[in-house]
N, C-alpha and C positions, 0 to 999 in steps of 0.2 A: 786563295780560292777556297770557298766554302763548299761542302757537300750538301746539296739541298736534300738528298735522299735521307740524310740523318736528322733533318729538322722535323720535329713532331708536327708542327703546323702543316708542313707538306704532306706528311703521311696521313694526317686526319682529313685534310682537304681532298686528297686522292681517294680516300675511302668514300667521302661524301659524294664525289663525282660518280663513282660506280653506283651508289644507292640512288642518286638523282636520275641516272639513266634508267634504272629499273622502275622507279616511281613514275617517270614521265611517260612511259609506255601506256599508261592509263588515259592519257589525254586523247581527245577525239581527233580523228584524221584531219579534220579542217584546221586544226591548230599546228599542223606540221611545219608551216612556214611562219607561224606566229609565235605563240607562247612556247611551244615545244622547242623550237630553234633557240629562242631567247634564253630559256631555262638552261638548256645544255650549254650554250655559249658562256653564260655567266658562271656556271659550275666549273667548267674547264679553265676558265680565266683565273680562278683562285689559285690552284697548284701551279699553273703555268707561270704566273707573274712571280710567285714565290721562287720558283726554279731559276727564272731569268734574273731576278734580282740578286740571287745568291752568287751569280757569276760576275757581277759587277765589282769593280775595284774598290769602291768606297762604301762606307756605311751609310753615307747620305743617299747614294744611288740605291742601295739596297732598301732603305726605308721608303724611298719613293715608289719602288715597285711593290712593296708591301702595302702601301696606300692604295695603289690600283687594285691589288688583290682584295683589300678590305671593301673597297667600293663595289667590286663584283659580288662579294658575299652579301652586301646589303641589297644589291640589285636582285640577286637570287631569292632573298627573303621576301622582297616585294612581289616577285613573280609567283612564289608559292602561295602567298596570301590572296593574290588575285585568282589563282586556281581554286582556292577554297571558296571564295566569294561567287565564282561561276559554277561551283558544284562539280568541278572536274576531278578534284581530289578530296577525299573525306577529311573532315576537320581533324580527326585524331591522327591521321597520317601527316598532315601539314604541321601539327603541333609537335610531333616527334622530330621532324626534320628541321623545324625552326629552332628547336632546343639544341640540336647538334650544331646547327649553323651559328647559333649565339656563342657556343663554346669556342668554335673556331675563330669567330670575330673577336672575342675577348683576347684570345691568345695572339692573334695578329696585332691587335692594338697594343698590348703589352710589349710585344717584341719591337714594334716601332718606337715606342717610348724608350725602351732600353737602348736601341741603336742611336736615338737622337740625344742621349745624354752625354 
């Protein structure tokens, strides 16, 4: 059994969730059940799937959950870019978060490759 709390990718994605929640408060009220909900769900999915995968018996299963986590990270990036397009979030804020997200994405991808070898 692995301790997900010791994984750097889980720690960084946990931090990202907190920051995304703070950032997403800037979205207009009419997006409460649209982009706001989707952004927060995608963000939460990243560390949640890392944690769930860490509890699996095999590296293959763990890698599958990391793939889901990576997919959520890309989904979150897409949502942030849409928020920029709609002028809900300033471009400089989106750029900052996308840079953080890209770091997490690369680390998850690298970890998947490590587990699959």
